[in-house]
MARKE-140815 format. One record per residue: x, y, z of N, C-alpha, C, CB in turn; residue in three letters. Coordinates in steps of 0.2 Angstrom, whole numbers, plus 2048, in hexadecimal, padded with zeros to 3 digits. Each point is the difference from the previous one (the first is absolute). Glycine has a CB too. Example, Ala and Ser with C-alpha at 12.3 -4.5 7.8 and 13.67 -1.06 7.14 Angstrom:
! MARKE-140815
8427E48277FC8068008048068007F77FA806ALA
80780B7F68048068017FC8058038067FD7F6SER
This chain:
! MARKE-140815
AB2F5057B8027FB7F78028067FB7F57F5801MET
80E8067FF8048027F98027FF7FA801801805SER
7FB7FF7F77FF8017FA8008027F97FD7FE807VAL
8098017F48008037FB7FD7FE7FA808802807THR
7F68037F47FE7FF7FB8078007FA7F4805805TYR
80E7F77F88058007FA7FA8047FC80A7F3802LEU
7F080B7FC7FD8017FB7F87FF80080A7FE7FBLYS
7F380B8047F88018037FC7FC7F880180F80AARG
7FA7F17F87FB8007FB7FB8078018007F1800GLY
7FB8127FA7FB8057FF7FE8008087FB7FF7F3MET
80580880E7FF8028067F980080080A806802PRO
7F37F98057F87FD8027FC8067FE8017F780CGLU
80280E7F27FB8067FD8007FD7FB80280B804ALA
8037F47F77FE7FF7F97FB7FA7FE80C8067FFASP
7F67F48077FC7FB7FE7F780280480D7F87FFARG
7F280C8047F98018027FB8067FB8057FC80DALA
8018067F07FD8047F97FC7FB7FB80B8097FFGLU
7FB7F27FF7FF7FA7FB7F87FD8048117FC7FDASP
7F08048087F97FC8037FA8028008057FC808ASP
7FC80C7FA7FA8058007FE8017F780580780CALA
7FE7F77F17FF8027F77FD7F87FF80C80A7FBLYS
7F57F08087FE7F97FF7F880280180C7F9805THR
7F48098017F87FE8057FB8047FC80480080DARG
8008097EF7FB8017FC7FE7FB7F980480D805ALA
7FE7F27F98017FC7F97FB7FA80280E8027FEVAL
7F37FA8087FE7F98027F88047FF80C7F880AVAL
7F280C7FB7FB8038027FB8017FB807805808ASP
7FA7FF7F27FC8027F88007FB80080480A7F9SER
7FF7F08058017FB7FB7F97FC80380F8007FCTHR
7F27FE80C7FA7FA8037FA8047FE8067FA80ALEU
7FA80D7F87FA8047FF7FC7FF7F9807808807ARG
7FF7F87F57FF7FF7F87FB7F980080E8067FBASP
7F57F48068007FB8017F77FF80280E800802ILE
7F18018037FC8018047F88037FC80B802808GLU
7F88047F37F98047FE8007FC7F880180D807ALA
8057F07F67FE7FD7F98027FA7FF8018097FCARG
8017F28098007F88008047FE7FA7F47FF804GLY
80A7FC7F88047FF7FB8018047FA7FC7F7803ASP
80280F7FA8028047FF8088058007F37FC801VAL
80D8048088068028028047FD7FE7FC805807ALA
8037F47FB8067FA8008028027F87FC7F5809LEU
80080A7F48037FE7F98048077FE7F67F77FBARG
80880E8088048067FF8077FF8027F7807803GLU
8097F88038078038048057F77FD7FA80A80ELEU
8027F17EF8037FB7FF8068017F87F37F9807SER
80880B7F58058017FC8028058007FC7FB7FBGLU
80280C8098058048028077FD8047F6809800LYS
80B7F38028057FE8078057F87FA7F4804810PHE
8067FB7EF8037F87FD7FF7FE7F97FE7FB80AASP
7FE8097F38008017F77FD7FA80080B8067FBASP
7EF7F780A7FE7FB8007F88007FF80A7FE805TYR
7F28017F67F88028007FF7F77FC7FE8127FETHR
8027E98067FB7F97FD7F980280280A7F6802PRO
7F38057F97FA7FF7FF7FE7FF80A8007FA7EFTHR
8038028127FE7FE8078078018057F57F67FBSER
80A80C80C8057FE8028017FC8058018077FBPHE
7FC7F48077FE7FB8028037FA7FA7F5806807ARG
80F7F57FB8037FB7F97FD7FC80380B8027FCLEU
7EF7F87FE7FC7FC8008057F98007F78087F9GLY
8067F28088057FA8038037FE7F87F97F980DGLN
80780A7ED8037FD7FB8048057FE7F97F97FDGLN
80680E8058078068028057FC8047F880C802GLU
8077F18048057FD8068037FB7FD7F9803808ILE
8047F97F48017FB7FF8078017F97F07FB806ASP
80F8087F58028037FC8088038027F38027FDGLU
80C8028098048038038077FA8047F480B801LEU
8067F08028047FE8048077FB7FB7F4801809ILE
8097FE7F18007FB7FC8098057FB7ED7F87FFGLY
81380D8028078037FF8057FF8057FB8087FAGLN
8057F580A8047FE8048057FB7FE7F7804807LEU
80F7FB7FB8057F98007FC7FB80580D8077FDSER
7F67F28027FE7FD8078048028067FC7F67F9GLU
80980B8068048028047FE8068038087FA7FAARG
7F680B8057FD8068027F97FF8058068057F4GLU
7F77F68097F97FF8058017FA8027F78077FAILE
8107F58088037FE8068018058058057F97F9ALA
7FE8098068048088027FB8028068058057F3ASP
7F67FD8087FA8058047FC7FB8067FE8097F3ILE
8027F080A7FC7FD8058057FF8087F97F97F5ARG
80E8048078058008087FD80680380D7FB7FCPHE
7F580A8038008068057F880180280A8067FAALA
7F37FA8027F67FF8058017FB8047F88027F7GLN
80B7F68088017FB8058008028068057FA7F9GLU
80280B8078058028057F880480480F8027F9GLN
7F18038067FA8058017FB7FE8048038037F6VAL
7FB7F78077F87FD8028027FB8077FA8007F1ARG
80C7FD80B8037FC8088008038068077FB7F9ASN
7FD8098078018058077F88058018108037FCPHE
7ED8007FF7F88028027FD7FB8057FE8047F5ALA
8047F58067FD7FA8058018028088047F57F7GLN
8028098088027FD8078008078048087F47FDALA
7F68138017FD8068057F97FD8048068097F6GLN
7F77F88007F97FE8037FD7FA8078008037F2ARG
8037F980E8007FA8058028038068037F87F8ASP
80180D8088008038067FA80480480B8007FBTHR
7F28027FF7F98048037F97FD80080680A7FDMET
7F97F380B7FC7FB8007F980380480C7F6801LEU
7EE8097FC7FA8018048017FD8087F98007F3ASP
80380680F7FF7FE80A7FA80080280B806804LEU
7F57F57FF7FA7FF8048007FF8097FC7FB7F4GLU
80380A8118017FE8077FB80480580E7FD7FDVAL
7F27FD8077FB8028068028038047FA7F97FFGLU
80580D8018058068067FE7FE80780080A7F9THR
7F97F48087FE7FF8077FA7FC7FE80480C807MET
7FB7F17FE7F87FB7FD7FB8037FF8017F7805PRO
7FD8077F87FA8027F98038077FB7F37FD809GLY
8138047F78018067FB8057FE7FC7FC808807VAL
8027F77F08047FE7FC8028047FB7FC7F6804ILE
80B80D7FC8028057FC8047FD7FA7FF80780ALEU
8007FC7F18077FC7F98008057FB7FD7F3800GLY
80680B7FC8028037FA8017FC7FA805806807HIS
7FA7FC7F38007FC7FA8058057FC7F47F9800LYS
8108047FB8038047FC7FE7FD7F9809802809ASN
7F28067F57FC7FF7FA8058047F97F4802809ILE
80D7FB7F28048057FA7F98037FD80B7F77FCPRO
7FC8108037FC8067FD7FD7FE7F9809808805VAL
7F17F87FA7FC7FF7F98008017FA7FB801806GLN
8098057F88038007F98068068027F37FE7F7SER
8128008068088058008008027FA8087FB809VAL
7FC80A7F68028037F880A7FF8037F280C7FBGLY
8107F17FF8077FE8028028067FA8007F1805CYS
8048137FD8048067FB8097FA7FF7F9811806TYR
8077EE7F28077FE7FD8038047FF7FD7F87FCVAL
80980D8058038047FC8027FC7FA80380980BPRO
7FF7FC7F08037FC7FA8018077FA7F87F3803GLY
8088147FE8008017FB8088037FB7F2800806GLY
8128018028078007FE8037F880080080C806LYS
7FF7F17FE8017F98017FC7FB801807805803PHE
7F97F67FA7F97FC8018017FC8057FD8007F6PRO
7FF80280F8017FD8087FE7F98017FF80B804MET
8027F17FA7FC7F87FF8027FF80A8037F97EEVAL
8018078138007FE8077FC8038058097FD7FCALA
7F380A8037FB8038047FB7FD7FF80380B800SER
7FA7F07FB7FC7FD8007FF7FB8048008037F7ALA
8057F98098027FD8067FC80180680A7FF7FAHIS
7F98088078008008077F68038038128037FEMET
7ED8007FE7FA8038017FA7FA7FD80580E800SER
7FB7EF7FA7FB7FC7FD8007FB8048018037F4VAL
8047F780C8027FA8017FF8018088097FC7F5ALA
7F980980F8008008087F7800801810808803THR
7ED7FE7FA7F98007FF7FE7F98017FF8097FAALA
8037F38027FD7F97FB8007FB8088078017F0SER
8008028148007FB8037FA8018088107FE7F9VAL
7F08078097FB8038037F88008008098057FEALA
7F67F77FA7FB7FF7FF7FA8057FD8057F8808GLY
7FE80D7F77FC8067FE7FA7FE7F980B808804VAL
7F07F87FC7FD7FD7FA8008037FB7FB7FC806PRO
80680D7FC8028037F88048048007F68007FCARG
80E7FE7FF8078058018018027F78077F780CILE
7FB8107F58007FF7F98078068017EF7FD7F9ILE
8148048008068027FF8028057FB8027F7804ALA
7FF80E7FC8028067FA8078008007F6808802CYS
80D7F87F78078017FF8008037FB8047F9804THR
80180E7FB8008047FC8047FD7F87FF80980CPRO
8007F87EE8037FE7FA8078008007F78027FBPRO
80C7F98048088028008018007F78057F880DPHE
7FF80F7F18018027FA7F97FF7FC80E7FD801GLN
7EC8038027FC8017FA7F97FA80080C8077FAGLY
7F77F58097FB7FA8018037FB8077FD8007F1LYS
7FC7FE80E8037FA8078057FB8007F6800801PRO
80E8018048057FC8028007F9801803809803ASN
7FF7F37F97FF7F88018007FD8088078007F4PRO
80080280E8017FC8057FC80380880D7FE7F9ALA
7F280A8067FB8018057F97FD800806809801VAL
7F77F87F97FB7FD7FE7FF7F98058028057F6ILE
8077F68087FD7F98028008008058037FB7FAALA
80180980A8008008077FC8018048068027FDALA
7F58048007FA8028057FB7F97FC802810802ILE
7FF7EE7FB7FB7FB7FF8027F98037FE8057F5HIS
8067F980B8057F98027FC8028098117FF7F5PHE
7F180880E7FE8028067F87FE8038088087FDGLY
7F57F87FF7F87FE8017FD8087FF8027F580AGLY
7FE8107F27FD8048017F97FF7FA80C807806ALA
7EE7FE7FD7FB7FD7FC7FF8067FA7F97F880AHIS
80880D7F67FE8047FC80A8057FE7EF7FF806GLU
8128017F48068037FE8008077FC8047F3801ILE
7FE8128007FD8057FE8098057FE7F07FF809TYR
80F8037EE8068037FF7FF8088028057F87F6VAL
7FE8098107FE8068018078038027F27FE803LEU
8108088018068028047FD80780480A7FB7F7GLY
7FA80580D8028078047F980380380B8027F8GLY
7F38038097FB8058047F77FC7FD80B80E7FFILE
7F67F27FA7FB7FC7FE7FD7F98038038067F8GLN
8037F68097FD7F98027FF80180A8077F87F4ALA
7FD80A80B7FD80180A7F980280080C806804ILE
7F38007F87F98068007FB7FA7FD8078117FCGLY
7FB7EA7FF7FB7FA7FF7FF7FC8048028007F9ALA
8007FD80B8007FB8037FD80280980A7FA7F6MET
7F980C80A7FC8038077FA802800808804803ALA
7F78027F77F98027FF7FB7FC7FD805808800ILE
7FE7F57F97FB7FC7FB8008047FA7F97FB80AGLY
8068027F37FA8047FA7FB7FB7FC8098087FFTHR
7F67FD7FC7FA7F97FC8017F97FE7FC80A7FBGLU
80C7F68048047F97FE8027FC8068068057F5THR
7FC7FD80F8047FE8057FE8028088097FF7F7ILE
7F37FC80B7FD8018098057FF8057F67FA7FDGLU
80980B8078078038077FF7FB80380080D803PRO
8087F38008007F98068008058078097F37F7VAL
7F880680C8028048058078028067F57FC7FDHIS
80F8017FE80A8028018048007FB8017FB809MET
8028097F78048017FD8087FC8017F780B800LEU
80C7F37FC8087FE8048038027FA7FF7F5809VAL
80880A7F78067FF7FB8038098017FA7F57F5GLY
80D8098088068068017FC8027F980E7FC806PRO
7F580C7FA8018037FB8058087FE7F67F9801GLY
8088097FB8058088017FD8058048047FF7F4ASN
7FF80780D7FE8048047F780380080D802801ALA
7F07FF7F97FA8007FD7FD7FB8028038057F7PHE
7FE7F480A7FD7F98027FE8008078067FB7F8VAL
80080980B8017FF8097F9804802811800801ALA
7F18077FA7FC8068037FA7FE7FE80880A800GLU
7F57F27FB7F87FE8007FF7FC8057FE8007F5ALA
8037FA80E8007FD8017FF8038078057FA7F6LYS
7FE80A80F8008058047FA80480180B7FF7FDARG
7F28057FD7FB8027FF7FA7FE8008068047FCGLN
7FA7F48037FA7FD7FF7FE7FB8078028017F1LEU
8057FF8137FF7FE8077FA80180480B802800PHE
7F27FA8027F98048057F97FC7FA808810807GLY
7FB7F17F17F97FE7FD8007FA7FE7FE80B7FDARG
80B7F28037FF7FA7FE8087FE8057F88007F2VAL
8097FB8118058008058077FC7FB7F57FF80DGLY
8108037F58087FE7FB8027FD80680580B7F7ILE
8007F18058067FD8048038068048037F87F8ASP
80180D8058098038037FF8067FA80A7F4804LEU
7F88108008048047FB8077FE7FC7FB809809PHE
8057F57F28077FD7FE7FF8057F68007EE80AALA
8058167F98028037FC8067FF7FC7FA805806GLY
80A8017F58077FD7FE8047FD8058008077F8PRO
8027F48048087FB8058038048048047F77F7THR
7FD8068108068048038057FB8017F980B806GLU
80E7F77FB8047F98028048038047FF7F97F7THR
80380280F8068038058057FA8027F8809805MET
80E7F87F98057FC8028038028068027FD7F6VAL
7FF7FE8108068008058027FD8007FD804806ILE
80A7FD7FA8087FE8018038028028007FC7FCALA
8057FD8078088038028057FF7FB7FF7FC80CASP
8068027F78087FE7FC7FF7F77FE80A80A808GLU
7F17F17FA7FE7FA7FE7FF8017F97FB7FD80ATHR
8048097F47FE7FF7F78038047FC7F57FF802VAL
80C8017F98028077FB7FD8027FC8077FE802ASP
7FA8097FB7FD8047FC7FD7FF7FC807805803ALA
7FA7F67F87FE7FC7FB7F97FD80380D7FE7FCGLU
7F27FF8087FA7FD8017FB8088038077F0803LEU
7FC8128017FC8078027FC8047FA80A80280ACYS
7FB8007F17FD8047FC7FD7FC7FB809809802ALA
7F77F17FD7FD7FB7FC7F97FF80280B7FB7FETHR
7F38068097FA7FC8027FE8078028037F3805ASP
8018137FB7FA8088017FE8017F980880980ALEU
7FC7F57EE8008037FB7F77FC7FE8118027FDLEU
7F17F78057F97FB7FE7FB8037FF8027F7806GLY
7FF80B8017F88038037FF8097FD8007F680EGLN
80680E7F07FE8068007FE7FF7F680980880EALA
7F87F47EE7FF7FF7FA7F78007FF80C7FA7FEGLU
7F08048097F88018007FE8057FB7FE7FD80CHIS
80580A7F87FB8067FD8058068017F37FB803GLY
80B8087FA8038088028018048087F98017F4TYR
8037FB8117FD8018068027FB8047F68057FCASN
8107F88027FF7F98058058018057FD7F87F8SER
80380980F8058028048047FA8017F980A806PRO
80D7F77FD8067FB7FF8048028057FF7FE7F5ALA
8038008128038028048067F88027F580B805VAL
8107F87FC8067FE8058028048068047FD7F6LEU
7FA7FE80F8028018088047FB8017F5805806VAL
8117FF7FF8067FA8008078038057FC7FD7F2THR
8058018138068028028088007FE7F87FD806ASN
8088027F48078007FD8008067FB8027F4803SER
8048137FF7FF8027FA8037FF7FB7FE806804GLN
8067F67FB8037FD7F97FD7FD7FE809800802LYS
7F07F98017FC7FD7FB7FB8077FF8007F2804LEU
8008147FE7FB8047FE8048037F97F980380DALA
80B7FE7F38068067FC7FF7F97FA80C80A80BGLU
7F57F07F58017FD7FC7FB7FE7FB8097FD807ASP
7F28027FE7F97FD7FC7FC8087FB7FD7F580ETHR
8058117F57FF8057FA8038017FB7FE805807LEU
80A7F97F98047FD7FA7FD7FC7FC809801806ALA
7F67F87FF7FC7FC7FC7F98027FA8057F980BGLU
7F680B7F97FC8017FC8018047FB7FA7FC807ILE
80C80A7F98018037F98037FA7FC80180C805ASP
8017EF7FD8037FA7FA7FA7FD7FD80B7FD806ARG
7F08017FF7FB7FB7FD7FD8057FC7FE7F7808LEU
7FD80E7F97FE8047FB7FF8037FB8027FE806LEU
8068017F98037FF7F68007FC7FE8068057FEGLU
7F97F48047FD7FA7FD7FA7FE80280B7FE7FEILE
7F18038067F97FD8027FA8017FA80380280FLEU
7FB7F87EC7FC8047FF7F98038008087FC7FDPRO
7F68048097FC8058038038078027FA7F5804THR
80C80D7FB8048078067FD8057FB80D7FB807ALA
7ED8067F37F98058007FD8018047FE7FD7F9GLY
7FF7FE80D7FF8018048048028067F97FC7FBTHR
80A7FE8088037FE8068038078028017F37FDALA
80280E7FE8068097FF7FA8048058078017EFARG
7F480080D7FC8078037FE7FD8077FB8057F6VAL
8037F580A7FE7FF8078038018057FA7F97FCSER
80C8048028067FF80680380A8028057F07FATRP
7F981180080380B7FF7FC8018068008067F2GLN
7FA7F980A7FA8048057FD7FD8077FD8037F5ASP
8047F780D8007FC8068037FC8037FB8027FDTYR
80B7FE8018057FB8028048028088027FC7F1GLY
8008018138018038068087FB8027F0805803GLU
8147FE8008047FD8058038018058017FF7F9VAL
7FC7FD80C8028038078057FC8047F5805801ILE
80F7FE8018047FC8047FF80480980A7FD7F4VAL
7F77FD80F7FF7FE8078077FE8057F47FD7FBCYS
80B80680C8047FD8038007FA80480380A7FEASP
7F87F48017FF7FB8057FA7FA7FC80280980BSER
7FE7F27F77F97FB7FD7F98028048087F47FDTYR
7F980F8087FB8048037FB8057FD8077FD807ASP
7FF8097F67FD8037FD7FB7FF7FA807804805GLU
8007F77F97FC7FE7F77F87FD80080E7FB7FBMET
7F380180C7F87FF8017FD8058028017F6802LEU
7FF80E8027FC8067FF7FD8037FB805800808ASP
8038017F37FE8037FB7FC7FC7F980A805805VAL
7F57F67FB7FB7FC7FE7FC7FE8018057FF7FFALA
7F98028097F97FE8027FB8077FF8077F580AASN
7FE8107F47FD8087FF7FD8007FA80A805806ASP
7FC7F97F67FE8007F87FA7FD7FC80A801801ILE
7F67F98027FA7F78038018017F67F1801810ALA
8147FE7ED7FE7FE7F87FB7FA80080B8037FDSER
7F37FC7FE7FE7FB7FD8037F88007FD80B7FBGLU
8087F68018057FB7FF8078018067FB8007F1HIS
8077FB8138078018028037F98027FE80B804VAL
8097F57F88037FD7FF8058018057FC7FF7F6GLN
8087FB80F8028008058087FD7FF7F2800805VAL
8138027FB8067FA7FE8068048067FE7FC7EFMET
8018018158038038058037FA8047F980B7FFTHR
80A7F58078047FB8047FB7FD80580D8067FEASP
7EE7FE8027FA8008067F87FF7FD80880A808ARG
7F77F37F27FB8017FD7FA7FF8028067FE7F9ASP
7FC7FC80D7FB7FE8077FC8058028067F8803ASP
7FF80B8007FF8068047FC8067FD80B7FD803TRP
7F58057F67FD8057FD7F77FC80180E8057F7PHE
7F37F48057FA7FD8027FC8028078057F97FALEU
7FE80680A7FD8008087FE80980180A7F5805GLU
7FA80E7F88008098027FA8047FB810800801LYS
7F17FE7F87FC8047FB7FA7FD8038088027F5MET
7F38058097FA8008047F98037F980780380EHIS
8008027F07FC8037F98027FF7F97FE808807SER
7FE7F67F58047FC7FB7FB7FC7FA8097FF809TYR
7F78017EF7FC7FD7FD8027F68027FF80E7F6GLY
8077F28088017F87FF8088018027F67FB7F5ALA
80D80080E8087FF8008037F97FD80080880ALEU
8057FB7F38057FC7FD8057FF8027FD8037FAPHE
8057F68098068008058047FB7FE7FA80480ALEU
80E8017F68057FC7FD8028017F97FD7F9808GLY
8098077F48018027FA7FF7F87FD80980C801PRO
7F57EF8017FD7FC7FA7F88027FF80A7F5803ARG
7F280F7FF7FB8028007FF8067FE7FF7F8807THR
7FB80C7F27FF8057FF7F98007FD80C802800ASN
7F48068007F88027FE7FF7FD7FB80080C804VAL
8047F37F77FE7FE7FA7FB7F880180C8087F9ALA
7F77F380A7FF7FB8047F87FF80080B803806ASN
7F48038017FB8028027FB8047FB8067FE80AGLY
7FC8027F27FB8057FA7FD7FB7FA80780D803ASP
7FB7EE7FD7FF7FD7FB7FF7F98018058097FBLYS
7FF7F180B7FF7FB7FF7FE7FC8088088027F3VAL
7FC8008108027FD8067FA7FD80580A8087FFILE
7F07FE8007F97FD8047FE8078048057F1802GLY
7FF8118007FD8068047FC8067FD8097FD808THR
7F38067FA7FC8057FD8038067FE7F97FD805ASN
8098057F48038077FE7FE8068028037FC7F8HIS
7F48058097FC8038008038048077F67F87F9THR
80D80E80A8018028068028088028037F37FFLEU
7FA80E8057FF8068038088057FF7F67FA809PRO
80780D7F38048057FF7FF8088038017F77F7THR
80380C8078008078037FC7FE8097FE8097F1LYS
8067F48128037FF8077F97FD80280A80B804LYS
7F17F27F87FA7FC8038027F98037F88057F7ALA
80E7FC8098037F88048008018078087FE7F6GLY
7F780780E8008048057F97FC80380680D7FAARG
7F57F28037FA7FE8027FB7FA7FC80180C804TYR
8047F37F67FD7F87FD8057FC7FE7F58047FDTHR
8097F88028077FB7FC7FB8007F78067F480FGLY
7FD8057EF7FE8017F77FA7FC80080C8027FAGLY
7F27FE7FE7FB7FE8018037F68027F880D7F6LEU
8037F080B7FF7F98017F87FD80180B801806TRP
7F67F87FA7F97FE8017FB8038038057F9801VAL
7FE8068077FA8048037FE8077FE8047FA809GLY
7FE80A7F47FD8067FB7FB7FE7FF8088057FALYS
7F57F68037FA7FF7FD7FA7FC8038078007F7PHE
7FD80180F7FA7FB8057FF8068068047F17FELEU
7F780F8027F98048078007FC8057F78047F8LYS
80B7FF80D8007FC8067F880180480E802802THR
7ED7F97FE7FC8048037FE7FC8097FB8067F1HIS
8047FD8127FB7FE8067FA7FC80080580B803SER
7FB7F28017F87FF8037FE8018077FE7F87F6TYR
7FE80680D7FC7FD8077F97FE800808807805GLN
7F87F58007FB7FA8018007FE8098037FA7F2ARG
7F58098108018008087FB7F980080180E805VAL
8017EC7FC7FA7FB8027FF7FE8068017FB7F7THR
7FF80980E7FE7FE8067FA80580380C7FC800THR
7F08048057FB8058018068048077F17F97FCHIS
8138008078058058058038037FC8027FA80AGLU
8018077F28078047FB7FB8057FF8087F77F9ALA
7F38098047FC8057FD8018048027FB7FD7FEALA
80180280A7FE8048068048048037FA7F8802THR
80E8058018058028018038047FE8007F9803LEU
8018077F58048057F97FA8067FF8077F57F6ILE
7F180880B7FD8057FF8008058077FA7FA7F6GLY
8098058107FE8048068048048007FC7F9806GLU
80D8077F88068038007FE8037FA8087F8807TYR
7F68077F48008057F97FA8048018077F87F8GLY
7F480580C7FA8068018068078047F27F4804SER
81180A8038048058048048047FA8037F980DARG
8008057F18058027FC7FE8047FB8067F8803LEU
7F38057F87FD8077FD7FD8058027FE7F97FBCYS
80080880B7FE8058048048028037F77FC802MET
8108037FF8058048028038047FB8037F8808LEU
7FB8077F08018047FB7FA8048018067F77F7GLU
7F58098097FA8048007FA7FD7FA80A80B803GLY
7F97ED7FC8007FD7F97F67FE8028117FB7FCPHE
7E98078067FC7FE8037FD7F97FB7FE80D806VAL
8017F47F37FD7FB7FA8047FA8027FE8097F6GLY
80B7FA80A8057FA8017FD7FC80580A8077FEHIS
7F57FC8097FF7FD8057FA7FC7FD806809808ALA
7F47F87F77F87FE8018057F77FD7F28107FBGLU
8107F17FE8017F97FE8037FC8038018037F8GLN
8037FF80D8037FB8057FA7FD80680C8077FDCYS
7F17FE8047FB8008067FA7FC7FE80480B804ASN
7FB7F47F67FB7FD7FC8027F88007FC80C7F9MET
80A7F28078037FA8008007FE80A8088037F2ARG
7FA8028118007FF8087F87FD80180A80C803VAL
7F07F77FB7FB8018007FC7F87FF80380D7FEARG
7FF7F27FC7FF7FC7FD8037F78007FF80C7FCARG
8067F68078047F78008038028088077FA7F0TYR
7F880B8158028008067FB8008068098057FBGLY
7F27FC8007FA8038048028068087F97F27FAGLY
80A8128028038078067FB8047FD80F7FF803VAL
7EE8058007FC8067FE8038068017F77FB803ASN
80C8077F68028078017FD8057FD8097FB803VAL
7F580B8007FB8037FD8048057F97F880080CPRO
8048017F08018047FA8058048027F58007FCTYR
8108018018048078018037FE8057F88087FCGLY
80C7F38088028018038067FB8027F6806801ALA
80E7FB8038067F88007FF7F9802807808801ALA
7FC7F67FD7FE7F98038047FE8077FF7FD7F4ALA
7FD8008108028008078077FE7FE7F57FD807PRO
80F8018028097FF7FF7FF7F980480880E7FFTYR
7F87EC7FF8017FB8038077FB7FF7F3801800ARG
80F7FC8058077FD8007FD7FC7F98067FE80FGLU
8027FF7EF7FF7FB7F97FF7FA8048098067F5ALA
7F37F68068007F98058097FA8007F08007FCALA
8107FD8078057FE8007FF7FA7FA80280580DGLU
């Protein structure tokens, strides 16, 4: 393989050092929340957000007043985006069917899809008010039928953001808390004197939020590791540098550690894109953030062939993968590790983030190798059940079960089976012995 890096990001060792520091901060903060509950939340909120309300939970009157600050156009836009997300989530939900099948005479097996009973949705909003994240978590949980949905979102410039609160409320949250960062994740998972803990955490966030979810996994369920935004553009000479540079910087502005990678088989496009990024950083209003992110985490990779581009892309397993080539469907067929694909120059990640209808909570840090993004199915648990309805089936399954249990040395297990063989088949199996072998009845 011949792969050339025209630009590299921060070395992996430096990134690992940052991750270790984050782990330590999160660990101590979660311990503090568990030990001191609401007192710790209040201190953390004052320290990081300069926000100390009488109650972190918003009442209905406060919610109504915040929504009242929005224009009719803003409310209509939020509802339109939420409708797209709900429609796609419902279409996905409709594919998830309960099942019951008679696998052999008298043996009934099945499964049911049951909603998680309580979910905590984190909606980022400290740096930018992430209105769309409310649709992705809260509204999708609502489509799944989750009976208790709570949401936490940080204050924006010292107070609740009206648009974010409106989106959370329209999405169907039953409780809304103005609380951000590690303290929000800890409160939802561990619980405090005023916040009942949930069974599952969902939603994206910064590195501290993602690490808090990782450390709490097992105590509660999580959707996936959705940390700082990542984007990749796979492009050839069918598109131009302006398009590539715009799409890379459009995600780099998220934060100071948002990887943005160009993978191309065109040396000219690579060089032109580097120049175009420099030009755009002089005029982009969010360049203060995007420039740092591009400097530390931006990469430009030139490959010899489409096959090499594919291999590089699958290895990086980026959260967002924008494909703009003369063979987009080929990449759709061959890509196997990513968060979401955005195919063709008419498509862009921002539409996926905000309005088109697919979920924007997606795997980062190579998690796309083993999981997809948040979707209605993440809020559902598929539980199996069994039923034996005839004496004949109880006897036949019991005989096989008895012998297989004895094969492993589980005498008590075998007796569960033997009891059914004796009771429903009239076969005298001595205690602690394997059931006799008989040919299965036709």
